[in-house]
N, C-alpha and C positions, 0 to 999 in steps of 0.2 A: 440276873437270876442267882448268881453265886451269893451276892449280898443278902438277898431275901432268905436263902437257905441258912446262911451264917446267923442272921438275926433270929431265925426260928430255932437255932441250936441243933440243926440237922446236918451240918457240914462235917466231913471227915476227909483226911488226906487221900488223894488218889481218885476222888470222885470225878467222873467224866460228866461233860455237859449233857451229852445224849448218847445212847447206845448206837453202835455202828449199824446194826441191822434193826431189829425191832426188840422192844423191851419184853422180857419174860414177865408175864403178869403175876407170877408167883413171887418174884423178887420185888421188894418194896424200896430197896436202896441201890438199885443198879446204876442209876444216873440221876442228874439234877432234874431232868424233865419228869421222870417217874416219881421222884420224891414230891415235887410240886403238884403233879396230877393227883396224888393221893391225899393232899391236904384239904380238909373240908372248907376252910375259909378261902382257899384259893379257888376251889371249884364253885363256891357260892358267889364269887365276885362277877358282876355283870360288866359288860363293856361300857365305856363312857357314853357311846352313842345310845345304847339301850337305857342307861340311867337318865339321860337328858329327855329322851322320848317319853319314858314313863313318868318323869317329873312333870311333864307338860300335860299329863292326864291321858296319854294315848297308850294303846297296846302295842308292844314291840314283839313280833314273832320272828325268832331267829331260825332260819331254814338251813338245812344241810348245804355245805359248799359243794359245788360241782354237780349238783343234781337239779338242773333246770326243770326236769319233768315233775318235780315236786313243788314247783312254784308257778302257778298258773298266771301270775302277773307277767312272767317272761313271754307267754303267748300273747298277752295283751300288748306288751311293748313291741313284739315282732310284727303284729298286725298294724300298729300305728306306724312303724318304720316303713312297712310295705306301702301304706297309704301315702306317706310322704315321698317315697321313691316314684310313685306313679303320678303325683301331682306336685312336682317340685321344679323350681327354676334356680335352686341352689343359692337363694338369698335368705338372710336372717329374717327379713320382713315377711316373706312368704311363709317361712317356717312358723313364725308367731301367729300368722293368720290361719294357717292350716291345722295347727295343733288342736284347737277345740273341735274342728270338723272331724279330724282323724279320730279323736277320742269318742265323739258322738256316733261315729260310723260303726263302732263295735256294739252289736246287739247284746242285751242282757242274757238272752238264751245261749249265745255263743260263749259268754263268760261262764255260765253255769255248766256247759258241756266241758269246758277246760277244767273246771273244778271237779266234776265227776271223774274225768280222766285221771286227774291228780290223786283222787281218793283211791282209784284202782291201783295206781302205782304204789301208793302207801301200803295198801293191803297186801300186794304181792311182796314187797320188801319185808313187811311185818311177818309174813308167813315163812320167811327164810330164803326166798329166792334171790339169786344174783341178778345183775342188771339184764343180762341176755334172756334169762328165763322169765324175768318179770315183764320184759318187753313182749315176749311171745304171749304171755297170759293176758296182758292189756289188749293186744291186737286180737286175740281170740275172743275176748269179751265184746269188743267193739264190732266184730264181724258177725255176731249172732243176730238172727232175724226172729222176731216174735210175732205170734199170730194174733195176739190181742192188743188192741190199742188202748184199752182201759187199765191194764195192770201188767206188771212184770211177773214172769213166772216165779213161783215160790222158791225154786232151786237157786236162783241168783240173788234173791233178796236176803241180805244179811244185815243185822244191826251194826252200826258203826261205833 
């Protein structure tokens, strides 16, 4: 990191690698990490994995770390693991045979429910709620009962 800062001409004596607590956002030169975080070319750089995926013509969506509730593929993986635990003799051969069955056992409607749940989490976080309050809001939404099977009430329908 130091070499990159030197090459950019941003190095000065006494510069620490990272602040002991958290960086003050008003300071632009408090530590090496803060200096690099504020460089436009550094922020625009994608990871090698993302570059390879996009070069192959695919879309790479980078999700927030440590927030599995925002990634419904985690629910899919968990369901497949559960299927394997229930139908497993702990051999690699059986694992290879059961994987397509496990994947096919997850219904499209279930995946869509996970996606809707993830969207509710995103809305809660976007409105400024913390994890605990967001969880309460998501649970509150999922526990509501509706009287019409043809449409959702206007009060909960919001454009995404």
